[in-house]
Residue frames as a rotation matrix with the C-alpha (Angstrom) as fourth column:
SER 1
0.191 -0.121 0.974 -18.32
0.083 -0.987 -0.139 5.16
0.978 0.108 -0.178 -26.19
LEU 2
-0.831 -0.549 0.094 -17.26
0.007 -0.179 -0.984 6.71
0.557 -0.817 0.152 -22.88
VAL 3
-0.273 0.819 0.505 -20.93
-0.931 -0.357 0.076 7.15
0.243 -0.449 0.860 -21.90
SER 4
0.631 0.520 -0.577 -21.60
-0.418 0.853 0.311 3.43
0.654 0.045 0.755 -22.21
LEU 5
-0.292 -0.802 -0.521 -18.41
0.282 0.448 -0.848 2.70
0.914 -0.395 0.096 -20.29
PHE 6
-0.838 0.007 0.545 -19.77
-0.450 -0.575 -0.684 4.92
0.309 -0.818 0.485 -17.51
THR 7
-0.015 0.964 0.267 -23.36
-0.996 -0.038 0.081 3.61
0.088 -0.265 0.960 -17.52
ASP 8
0.687 0.370 -0.625 -22.74
-0.460 0.888 0.020 -0.08
0.562 0.273 0.781 -18.31
LEU 9
0.172 -0.720 -0.673 -19.51
0.444 0.666 -0.599 -0.74
0.880 -0.196 0.434 -16.42
GLU 10
-0.734 -0.621 0.275 -18.52
0.077 -0.479 -0.875 1.92
0.675 -0.621 0.399 -13.91
MET 11
-0.314 0.671 0.672 -21.92
-0.853 -0.510 0.111 2.65
0.417 -0.539 0.732 -12.32
PRO 12
0.706 0.565 -0.427 -22.96
-0.327 0.795 0.511 -1.01
0.628 -0.221 0.746 -11.80
LEU 13
-0.027 -0.826 -0.563 -19.52
0.429 0.499 -0.753 -1.57
0.903 -0.262 0.341 -10.26
VAL 14
-0.422 -0.103 0.900 -20.25
-0.571 -0.741 -0.353 1.01
0.704 -0.664 0.254 -7.51
GLU 15
0.559 0.748 0.358 -22.69
-0.772 0.312 0.553 -1.36
0.302 -0.585 0.752 -5.83
VAL 16
0.724 -0.365 -0.585 -20.23
0.282 0.931 -0.232 -4.26
0.630 0.003 0.777 -5.99
LEU 17
-0.335 -0.925 0.177 -17.40
0.253 -0.269 -0.929 -2.19
0.908 -0.267 0.324 -4.48
ALA 18
-0.133 0.378 0.916 -19.68
-0.814 -0.569 0.116 -0.84
0.565 -0.730 0.384 -1.76
GLN 19
0.872 0.486 -0.064 -20.57
-0.388 0.764 0.515 -4.41
0.299 -0.424 0.855 -0.79
MET 20
0.352 -0.841 -0.412 -16.88
0.503 0.541 -0.674 -5.39
0.789 0.030 0.613 -0.81
GLU 21
-0.490 -0.535 0.688 -16.07
-0.220 -0.688 -0.691 -2.48
0.844 -0.490 0.220 1.50
LEU 22
0.240 0.678 0.695 -18.93
-0.906 -0.101 0.411 -3.38
0.349 -0.728 0.590 3.85
ASN 23
0.872 0.046 -0.487 -17.91
0.015 0.993 0.120 -7.06
0.489 -0.112 0.865 3.89
GLY 24
0.586 -0.725 0.362 -14.34
-0.791 -0.415 0.449 -6.13
-0.175 -0.550 -0.817 4.79
ILE 25
0.289 -0.632 -0.719 -11.26
-0.358 0.625 -0.694 -8.33
0.888 0.458 -0.046 4.89
LYS 26
0.989 0.120 0.089 -10.47
-0.132 0.412 0.901 -10.82
0.072 -0.903 0.424 7.63
LEU 27
0.142 -0.989 0.033 -7.02
-0.676 -0.121 -0.727 -10.97
0.723 0.080 -0.686 9.19
ASP 28
0.606 -0.125 -0.786 -5.30
0.538 0.792 0.288 -13.63
0.587 -0.597 0.547 11.25
LEU 29
0.729 -0.273 0.628 -4.15
-0.489 -0.850 0.197 -11.39
0.480 -0.451 -0.753 14.10
GLY 30
0.846 -0.426 0.321 -2.18
-0.004 0.598 0.801 -14.27
-0.533 -0.679 0.504 15.65
ILE 31
0.474 -0.671 0.570 0.13
0.878 0.306 -0.369 -14.36
0.073 0.675 0.734 12.63
LEU 32
0.442 -0.269 0.856 0.70
0.167 -0.913 -0.373 -10.60
0.882 0.307 -0.358 12.79
SER 33
0.867 -0.097 0.490 1.34
-0.494 -0.310 0.813 -10.65
0.073 -0.946 -0.316 16.57
LYS 34
0.718 -0.616 0.325 3.89
0.418 0.755 0.506 -13.48
-0.556 -0.227 0.799 16.22
LEU 35
0.388 -0.546 0.742 5.54
0.829 -0.145 -0.540 -11.71
0.403 0.825 0.396 13.29
SER 36
0.711 -0.065 0.700 5.77
-0.196 -0.975 0.109 -8.45
0.676 -0.215 -0.705 15.25
LYS 37
0.850 -0.388 0.356 7.63
-0.322 0.153 0.934 -10.18
-0.417 -0.909 0.005 18.11
GLU 38
0.531 -0.662 0.528 9.97
0.746 0.662 0.079 -12.01
-0.402 0.352 0.845 15.72
LEU 39
0.454 -0.312 0.835 10.74
0.581 -0.607 -0.542 -8.76
0.676 0.731 -0.094 13.90
GLU 40
0.892 -0.100 0.440 11.42
-0.373 -0.713 0.593 -6.96
0.255 -0.694 -0.674 17.18
ILE 41
0.674 -0.663 0.327 14.10
0.131 0.543 0.829 -9.54
-0.727 -0.516 0.453 18.05
ARG 42
0.367 -0.495 0.788 15.54
0.929 0.246 -0.278 -9.33
-0.056 0.833 0.550 14.52
LEU 43
0.656 -0.054 0.753 15.69
0.225 -0.938 -0.263 -5.53
0.721 0.342 -0.603 14.69
VAL 44
0.911 -0.353 0.214 17.44
-0.322 -0.283 0.903 -5.51
-0.258 -0.892 -0.372 18.07
LYS 45
0.394 -0.785 0.478 20.19
0.554 0.618 0.558 -7.76
-0.733 0.045 0.678 16.64
LEU 46
0.380 -0.177 0.908 20.37
0.872 -0.260 -0.416 -5.67
0.309 0.949 0.055 13.48
ILE 47
0.893 -0.016 0.449 20.77
-0.121 -0.971 0.206 -2.44
0.433 -0.238 -0.870 15.46
GLU 48
0.723 -0.665 0.186 23.61
-0.081 0.186 0.979 -4.04
-0.686 -0.723 0.080 17.47
GLU 49
0.226 -0.623 0.749 25.36
0.883 0.456 0.113 -5.03
-0.412 0.636 0.653 14.23
ILE 50
0.599 0.061 0.799 24.91
0.545 -0.762 -0.350 -1.51
0.587 0.645 -0.490 12.82
TYR 51
0.938 -0.246 0.246 26.41
-0.348 -0.678 0.647 0.03
0.007 -0.692 -0.721 15.98
ASP 52
0.514 -0.777 0.363 29.32
0.289 0.556 0.779 -2.45
-0.808 -0.295 0.510 15.90
LEU 53
0.213 -0.410 0.887 30.14
0.975 0.149 -0.166 -1.73
-0.064 0.900 0.431 12.25
SER 54
0.619 0.075 0.781 29.85
0.314 -0.936 -0.159 2.03
0.719 0.344 -0.603 12.66
GLY 55
-0.384 -0.862 -0.331 31.89
0.629 0.018 -0.777 2.04
0.676 -0.507 0.535 15.86
SER 56
-0.994 0.104 0.027 29.36
-0.089 -0.655 -0.750 4.14
-0.061 -0.748 0.661 17.77
GLN 57
-0.322 0.947 0.005 25.72
0.881 0.301 -0.364 4.43
-0.346 -0.113 -0.931 18.74
PHE 58
-0.956 0.078 -0.281 23.63
-0.164 -0.940 0.299 6.95
-0.241 0.332 0.912 16.81
ASN 59
-0.025 1.000 0.002 20.07
-0.276 -0.005 -0.961 7.64
-0.961 -0.025 0.276 15.71
ILE 60
-0.654 -0.266 0.708 19.73
0.468 0.592 0.656 5.41
-0.594 0.760 -0.263 12.65
ASN 61
0.215 0.860 0.462 16.64
0.956 -0.088 -0.281 7.33
-0.201 0.502 -0.841 11.53
SER 62
0.614 -0.057 -0.788 18.49
0.057 -0.992 0.116 10.65
-0.788 -0.116 -0.605 11.48
PRO 63
0.847 -0.296 0.441 19.86
0.487 0.102 -0.867 11.48
0.212 0.950 0.231 7.99
LYS 64
0.690 -0.595 0.413 22.23
-0.568 -0.798 -0.201 14.03
0.449 -0.096 -0.888 9.55
GLN 65
0.340 -0.553 0.761 23.79
-0.732 0.352 0.583 11.52
-0.590 -0.755 -0.285 11.97
LEU 66
0.693 -0.030 0.720 23.85
0.335 0.898 -0.285 8.86
-0.638 0.439 0.633 9.24
ARG 67
0.889 -0.392 0.238 25.74
0.056 -0.422 -0.905 11.23
0.455 0.818 -0.353 6.92
GLU 68
0.465 -0.735 0.494 28.35
-0.883 -0.428 0.195 11.81
0.068 -0.527 -0.847 9.63
ILE 69
0.362 -0.289 0.886 28.86
-0.308 0.860 0.406 8.06
-0.880 -0.420 0.222 10.11
LEU 70
0.730 0.034 0.682 28.99
0.513 0.632 -0.581 7.13
-0.451 0.774 0.444 6.42
PHE 71
0.743 -0.332 0.581 30.87
0.452 -0.392 -0.802 10.02
0.493 0.858 -0.141 4.89
GLU 72
0.532 -0.582 0.615 32.90
-0.677 -0.729 -0.104 11.59
0.509 -0.361 -0.782 7.71
LYS 73
0.369 -0.369 0.853 33.71
-0.753 0.420 0.507 8.69
-0.545 -0.829 -0.123 10.00
LEU 74
0.403 -0.152 0.903 33.86
0.265 0.963 0.044 5.78
-0.876 0.221 0.428 7.51
LYS 75
-0.318 -0.585 -0.746 34.98
-0.454 -0.597 0.661 8.01
-0.832 0.549 -0.075 4.59
LEU 76
-0.151 0.353 0.923 32.66
0.711 0.687 -0.146 6.31
-0.686 0.635 -0.355 2.10
PRO 77
-0.924 -0.278 0.261 32.36
0.380 -0.594 0.710 8.07
-0.042 0.755 0.654 -1.29
VAL 78
-0.346 0.816 -0.463 29.58
-0.203 -0.547 -0.812 10.62
-0.916 -0.187 0.355 -1.75
VAL 79
-0.517 0.228 0.825 27.29
0.754 0.578 0.313 9.30
-0.406 0.783 -0.471 -4.50
LYS 80
-0.215 0.448 0.868 24.93
0.596 -0.643 0.480 12.27
0.773 0.621 -0.129 -4.80
LYS 81
-0.925 -0.171 -0.339 24.13
0.372 -0.580 -0.725 15.44
-0.073 -0.797 0.600 -2.89
GLY 82
0.140 0.981 0.136 20.86
0.923 -0.179 0.340 16.99
0.358 0.078 -0.931 -1.76
LYS 83
0.474 0.123 0.872 20.06
0.042 -0.992 0.117 20.42
0.879 -0.019 -0.476 -0.34
THR 84
0.881 -0.045 0.471 21.21
-0.468 -0.218 0.856 19.44
0.064 -0.975 -0.213 3.16
GLY 85
-0.046 -0.960 0.275 24.32
-0.860 0.178 0.479 17.48
-0.509 -0.214 -0.834 2.14
PRO 86
-0.832 -0.352 -0.429 25.25
-0.531 0.728 0.433 14.01
0.161 0.588 -0.793 0.87
SER 87
0.170 0.972 -0.164 22.19
-0.891 0.222 0.396 11.83
0.421 0.079 0.904 0.17
THR 88
-0.807 -0.342 0.482 21.54
-0.529 0.783 -0.329 8.66
-0.265 -0.520 -0.812 2.17
ASP 89
0.209 0.966 -0.150 18.56
-0.938 0.155 -0.310 7.43
-0.277 0.206 0.939 0.13
GLU 90
0.643 0.166 0.748 17.98
-0.174 0.982 -0.069 3.85
-0.746 -0.086 0.661 -0.97
GLU 91
0.957 -0.285 0.045 19.78
0.093 0.157 -0.983 4.23
0.274 0.946 0.177 -4.30
VAL 92
0.323 -0.870 0.374 22.88
-0.774 -0.470 -0.425 5.62
0.545 -0.152 -0.825 -2.56
LEU 93
0.168 -0.224 0.960 22.94
-0.829 0.495 0.260 2.86
-0.533 -0.840 -0.103 0.06
ARG 94
0.888 0.179 0.423 22.62
0.050 0.878 -0.476 0.20
-0.457 0.444 0.771 -2.64
ARG 95
0.771 -0.636 0.029 25.61
-0.082 -0.144 -0.986 1.61
0.632 0.758 -0.163 -4.51
LEU 96
0.107 -0.748 0.655 27.67
-0.916 -0.330 -0.227 1.90
0.386 -0.575 -0.721 -1.31
ALA 97
0.735 0.295 0.610 26.82
-0.580 0.740 0.340 -1.68
-0.351 -0.604 0.716 -0.26
SER 98
0.884 -0.435 -0.171 29.51
0.194 0.675 -0.712 -3.05
0.425 0.597 0.681 -2.57
SER 99
0.022 -0.951 0.308 32.27
-0.065 -0.309 -0.949 -1.22
0.998 0.001 -0.069 -0.67
HIS 100
-0.821 -0.271 0.502 31.08
-0.496 -0.095 -0.863 -1.64
0.281 -0.958 -0.056 2.95
LYS 101
-0.739 0.523 -0.424 28.77
0.551 0.832 0.065 -3.92
0.386 -0.186 -0.904 4.97
LEU 102
-0.781 0.389 -0.488 27.00
0.279 -0.482 -0.830 -1.11
-0.558 -0.785 0.268 6.83
PRO 103
-0.679 0.561 -0.474 24.85
-0.721 -0.632 0.286 0.26
-0.139 0.535 0.833 3.94
ALA 104
-0.551 0.469 -0.690 23.35
-0.153 0.756 0.636 -3.21
0.820 0.456 -0.345 3.33
LEU 105
-0.659 0.283 -0.697 22.40
0.742 0.399 -0.540 -3.49
0.125 -0.872 -0.472 7.01
LEU 106
-0.801 0.354 -0.482 20.87
-0.120 -0.885 -0.451 0.00
-0.586 -0.303 0.751 6.90
LEU 107
-0.630 0.574 -0.524 18.75
-0.666 -0.050 0.744 -1.03
0.401 0.818 0.414 3.91
GLU 108
-0.505 0.417 -0.756 17.53
0.397 0.890 0.225 -4.10
0.766 -0.186 -0.615 5.77
TYR 109
-0.778 0.173 -0.604 16.79
0.550 -0.277 -0.788 -1.99
-0.304 -0.945 0.120 8.86
ARG 110
-0.775 0.482 -0.409 14.72
-0.543 -0.839 0.040 0.48
-0.324 0.253 0.912 6.81
GLN 111
-0.541 0.570 -0.618 12.80
-0.402 0.470 0.786 -2.28
0.739 0.674 -0.025 5.08
LEU 112
-0.538 0.296 -0.789 11.96
0.637 0.756 -0.150 -4.10
0.553 -0.583 -0.595 8.32
THR 113
-0.801 0.237 -0.549 10.97
0.339 -0.577 -0.743 -0.98
-0.493 -0.781 0.383 10.27
LYS 114
-0.732 0.550 -0.402 8.74
-0.681 -0.603 0.415 0.17
-0.014 0.578 0.816 7.40
LEU 115
-0.442 0.563 -0.698 6.98
-0.093 0.745 0.661 -3.20
0.892 0.357 -0.277 7.13
LYS 116
-0.645 0.148 -0.750 6.56
0.734 0.393 -0.554 -3.37
0.213 -0.908 -0.362 10.90
SER 117
-0.782 0.313 -0.539 5.10
0.096 -0.794 -0.600 0.12
-0.616 -0.521 0.591 11.30
THR 118
-0.693 0.487 -0.531 3.07
-0.721 -0.473 0.507 0.22
-0.005 0.734 0.679 8.07
TYR 119
-0.089 0.658 -0.748 1.51
-0.528 0.605 0.595 -3.25
0.844 0.448 0.293 8.17
ILE 120
-0.396 -0.111 -0.911 2.39
0.387 0.880 -0.275 -5.60
0.833 -0.462 -0.306 11.01
ASP 121
-0.806 0.049 -0.590 1.68
0.566 -0.230 -0.792 -3.18
-0.175 -0.972 0.157 13.87
ALA 122
-0.855 0.451 -0.257 -0.79
-0.471 -0.882 0.020 -0.92
-0.218 0.138 0.966 12.05
LEU 123
-0.598 0.645 -0.476 -3.25
-0.301 0.369 0.879 -3.41
0.743 0.669 -0.026 10.53
PRO 124
-0.530 0.436 -0.728 -4.52
0.755 0.633 -0.170 -4.90
0.386 -0.639 -0.665 13.83
ASP 125
-0.736 0.218 -0.640 -5.46
0.313 -0.729 -0.609 -1.38
-0.600 -0.649 0.468 15.00
LEU 126
-0.764 0.427 -0.484 -7.56
-0.641 -0.588 0.493 -0.92
-0.074 0.687 0.723 11.85
VAL 127
-0.788 0.518 -0.332 -9.77
0.391 0.839 0.378 -3.97
0.475 0.168 -0.864 12.51
ASN 128
-0.298 0.783 0.546 -13.35
-0.584 -0.602 0.545 -2.85
0.755 -0.156 0.637 13.16
SER 129
-0.871 -0.110 0.479 -14.41
-0.483 0.377 -0.790 -3.94
-0.094 -0.920 -0.382 16.68
LYS 130
0.021 0.974 0.224 -17.96
-0.750 0.164 -0.641 -4.78
-0.661 -0.155 0.734 15.55
THR 131
0.776 0.335 -0.534 -17.18
-0.629 0.475 -0.616 -6.74
0.047 0.814 0.579 12.38
GLY 132
0.491 -0.693 0.528 -13.71
-0.002 0.605 0.796 -8.08
-0.871 -0.392 0.296 13.17
ARG 133
0.429 -0.293 0.855 -12.62
0.892 0.285 -0.350 -7.04
-0.141 0.913 0.384 9.68
VAL 134
-0.555 -0.567 -0.608 -10.53
0.299 -0.818 0.491 -4.36
-0.776 0.090 0.624 8.02
HIS 135
0.490 0.803 0.339 -12.69
0.697 -0.128 -0.706 -2.13
-0.523 0.582 -0.622 5.81
THR 136
-0.633 -0.763 -0.134 -10.48
0.451 -0.504 0.737 -0.61
-0.629 0.406 0.663 3.14
SER 137
0.369 0.699 -0.613 -11.80
-0.244 -0.563 -0.789 1.85
-0.897 0.441 -0.038 0.53
PHE 138
-0.232 -0.374 0.898 -11.70
0.783 0.477 0.401 0.77
-0.578 0.796 0.182 -3.12
ASN 139
-0.037 0.123 -0.992 -11.23
-0.187 -0.976 -0.114 3.76
-0.982 0.181 0.059 -5.43
GLN 140
0.523 0.354 0.775 -12.57
0.636 0.443 -0.632 3.60
-0.567 0.824 0.007 -8.97
THR 141
0.900 -0.088 0.427 -10.96
0.272 -0.652 -0.708 6.82
0.341 0.753 -0.562 -10.18
GLY 142
0.798 -0.591 -0.114 -7.63
-0.100 -0.317 0.943 6.69
-0.594 -0.742 -0.312 -8.33
THR 143
-0.210 -0.921 0.328 -5.42
0.262 0.271 0.926 5.60
-0.942 0.280 0.184 -11.23
GLU 144
-0.264 0.025 -0.964 -4.88
-0.775 -0.600 0.196 6.77
-0.574 0.799 0.178 -14.81
THR 145
-0.917 -0.188 -0.352 -5.10
-0.374 0.713 0.593 3.22
0.139 0.675 -0.724 -16.14
GLY 146
-0.038 0.994 -0.101 -8.54
-0.774 0.035 0.632 2.60
0.632 0.103 0.768 -14.63
ARG 147
-0.229 -0.045 -0.972 -7.50
0.363 0.923 -0.128 -0.16
0.903 -0.382 -0.195 -12.27
LEU 148
0.802 0.596 -0.045 -8.74
0.224 -0.229 0.947 -0.05
0.554 -0.770 -0.317 -8.69
SER 149
-0.453 -0.866 0.210 -6.70
-0.113 -0.178 -0.978 1.43
0.884 -0.467 -0.017 -5.90
SER 150
0.412 0.512 -0.754 -7.09
0.646 0.419 0.638 0.76
0.642 -0.750 -0.158 -2.20
SER 151
-0.423 -0.573 0.702 -6.74
-0.092 -0.744 -0.662 3.25
0.901 -0.345 0.262 0.65
ASN 152
-0.309 0.199 0.930 -7.12
-0.893 -0.396 -0.212 3.56
0.326 -0.896 0.300 4.43
PRO 153
0.090 -0.993 -0.079 -5.38
-0.295 -0.102 0.950 1.14
-0.951 -0.062 -0.302 4.53
ASN 154
0.279 -0.126 -0.952 -3.75
-0.956 0.055 -0.287 0.44
0.088 0.991 -0.105 1.17
LEU 155
0.364 -0.071 0.929 -3.87
-0.373 0.903 0.215 -3.35
-0.854 -0.424 0.302 0.95
GLN 156
0.992 0.095 0.089 -2.61
0.046 0.380 -0.924 -3.51
-0.121 0.920 0.372 -2.64
ASN 157
0.528 -0.849 -0.019 1.06
-0.465 -0.270 -0.843 -2.81
0.711 0.454 -0.537 -2.07
ILE 158
0.680 -0.342 0.648 2.02
-0.500 0.431 0.751 -5.35
-0.536 -0.835 0.122 0.57
PRO 159
-0.132 -0.820 -0.558 5.40
-0.990 0.079 0.118 -6.62
-0.053 0.567 -0.822 -0.73
ILE 160
0.880 0.466 0.087 5.46
-0.456 0.882 -0.118 -10.16
-0.131 0.064 0.989 -2.09
LYS 161
0.581 -0.703 -0.411 9.11
-0.161 0.396 -0.904 -10.71
0.798 0.591 0.117 -3.04
THR 162
-0.434 -0.745 0.506 10.48
-0.683 -0.093 -0.724 -10.55
0.587 -0.660 -0.469 0.53
ASP 163
-0.664 0.155 -0.732 10.04
0.395 0.903 -0.167 -13.27
0.635 -0.400 -0.661 3.15
ILE 164
-0.850 0.354 -0.390 8.39
0.247 -0.387 -0.889 -10.80
-0.466 -0.851 0.241 5.56
GLY 165
-0.625 0.614 -0.483 6.05
-0.769 -0.592 0.243 -9.54
-0.137 0.523 0.841 2.83
SER 166
-0.415 0.457 -0.787 4.81
-0.318 0.737 0.596 -13.04
0.852 0.498 -0.160 2.04
GLN 167
-0.750 0.128 -0.649 4.29
0.609 0.517 -0.601 -13.71
0.259 -0.846 -0.465 5.76
ILE 168
-0.802 0.506 -0.317 2.20
-0.261 -0.775 -0.575 -10.55
-0.537 -0.379 0.754 6.09
ARG 169
-0.460 0.629 -0.626 0.09
-0.820 -0.032 0.571 -11.72
0.339 0.777 0.531 3.15
ARG 170
-0.690 0.177 -0.702 -0.48
0.233 0.972 0.016 -15.02
0.686 -0.152 -0.712 4.95
ALA 171
-0.883 0.335 -0.329 -2.37
0.272 -0.207 -0.940 -13.03
-0.383 -0.919 0.091 7.58
VAL 172
-0.441 0.772 -0.458 -5.04
-0.875 -0.483 0.030 -12.10
-0.198 0.414 0.888 5.01
ILE 173
-0.943 0.093 0.318 -7.50
0.068 0.994 -0.086 -15.01
-0.324 -0.060 -0.944 5.26
SER 174
-0.615 0.788 0.033 -10.89
0.126 0.057 0.990 -16.05
0.778 0.613 -0.134 3.88
SER 175
-0.384 0.509 0.770 -13.92
-0.768 -0.639 0.039 -14.92
0.512 -0.577 0.637 5.87
THR 176
0.453 0.509 0.732 -15.22
-0.803 0.590 0.086 -18.43
-0.388 -0.626 0.676 6.67
LYS 177
-0.418 -0.608 0.675 -14.11
-0.285 0.793 0.538 -22.04
-0.862 0.032 -0.505 6.21
GLU 178
0.333 0.632 0.700 -16.67
0.548 0.474 -0.689 -22.37
-0.767 0.613 -0.189 3.39
ASN 179
0.978 0.019 -0.207 -15.04
-0.134 -0.703 -0.698 -19.51
-0.158 0.711 -0.685 1.47
PHE 180
0.276 -0.943 0.188 -11.64
0.830 0.333 0.448 -19.27
-0.485 0.032 0.874 -0.17
LEU 181
0.321 -0.282 -0.904 -9.38
-0.281 -0.940 0.193 -16.55
-0.904 0.193 -0.381 -1.53
LEU 182
0.590 -0.114 0.799 -8.77
0.745 0.458 -0.485 -16.46
-0.311 0.881 0.355 -5.27
SER 183
0.064 -0.644 -0.762 -5.77
-0.130 -0.763 0.634 -14.69
-0.989 0.058 -0.133 -6.74
CYS 184
0.308 0.050 0.950 -5.94
0.861 0.410 -0.301 -13.98
-0.405 0.911 0.084 -10.46
ASP 185
0.014 -0.408 -0.913 -4.30
-0.165 -0.901 0.400 -11.61
-0.986 0.145 -0.080 -12.91
TYR 186
0.969 0.204 -0.138 -4.13
-0.150 0.041 -0.988 -10.91
-0.196 0.978 0.070 -16.62
SER 187
0.133 -0.947 0.293 -1.04
0.615 0.310 0.725 -12.09
-0.777 0.083 0.623 -18.41
GLN 188
-0.810 -0.585 0.051 0.39
0.424 -0.523 0.739 -9.21
-0.406 0.620 0.672 -20.49
VAL 189
0.107 0.994 -0.016 -2.99
0.713 -0.087 -0.696 -7.47
-0.693 0.063 -0.718 -20.71
GLU 190
0.155 -0.050 -0.987 -1.65
-0.366 -0.931 -0.010 -4.44
-0.918 0.362 -0.163 -22.62
LEU 191
-0.823 -0.519 -0.233 -0.31
-0.422 0.283 0.861 -6.67
-0.381 0.807 -0.452 -25.42
ARG 192
-0.646 0.652 0.397 -3.63
0.680 0.728 -0.088 -8.52
-0.346 0.213 -0.914 -25.61
VAL 193
0.343 0.756 -0.557 -5.58
0.368 -0.654 -0.661 -5.26
-0.864 0.022 -0.503 -25.90
LEU 194
-0.170 -0.514 -0.841 -3.13
-0.611 -0.615 0.499 -4.00
-0.774 0.598 -0.210 -28.52
ALA 195
-0.947 -0.187 0.261 -3.47
0.044 0.729 0.683 -7.21
-0.318 0.658 -0.682 -30.55
HIS 196
-0.195 0.964 0.180 -7.27
0.825 0.261 -0.501 -6.92
-0.530 0.051 -0.846 -30.43
MET 197
0.448 0.391 -0.804 -7.29
0.055 -0.910 -0.411 -3.26
-0.892 0.140 -0.429 -31.47
ALA 198
-0.262 -0.668 -0.697 -4.61
-0.710 -0.356 0.607 -3.59
-0.653 0.654 -0.381 -34.15
GLN 199
0.790 0.542 0.286 -5.87
-0.290 0.741 -0.605 -6.94
-0.540 0.395 0.743 -35.46
ASP 200
0.116 -0.853 -0.509 -2.24
-0.986 -0.036 -0.164 -7.64
0.122 0.521 -0.845 -36.36
GLU 201
0.730 0.260 -0.632 -1.85
-0.337 0.941 -0.002 -11.32
0.595 0.214 0.775 -37.23
ASN 202
-0.144 -0.894 -0.423 1.60
0.170 0.399 -0.901 -11.66
0.975 -0.202 0.095 -35.64
LEU 203
-0.672 -0.044 0.739 0.54
-0.641 -0.466 -0.611 -9.91
0.371 -0.884 0.284 -32.41
ILE 204
0.375 0.902 0.213 -2.60
-0.915 0.323 0.243 -12.05
0.150 -0.286 0.946 -32.15
């Protein structure tokens, strides 16, 4: 029943999560510092390429100025419109990337600046001066599916498929040399639960 789920699983878990939050997560700040400098150099070159391809300097973070470059100056096709004019969101830039080099560079610029500001430059500032760790909050009731979520900072959505994302993850290290990090996941958990509940021979 839901009562037993609450008393036998959720409530005992509170103590475990509290201890996890108090223990915190150790970061290799050297990796993040090096990555920040490398990304800065990469972004400077990227901005130069964007200016060269667009034929002028402009505020890359300004949707208004970006619209003028893409749709008025370069005459690229309008994919979709918002309240303020032609959209320059990620979906639009991906579709435009096949007809011009600039949208692809803009996508890379957005990705790198987001990773730099959200993780690489932000995480070191969140390290507790007394413990030397980052103390995220683990939320038991943050998702509809019942899985944990993490906030302040969210350490569960660091990208893994990009080279920068995997380098950021390398900065998350075990607390001592005697300890190690273990990464584990269910394989197709929904299908396994369905097979158990349905007791269907083929599913099982």
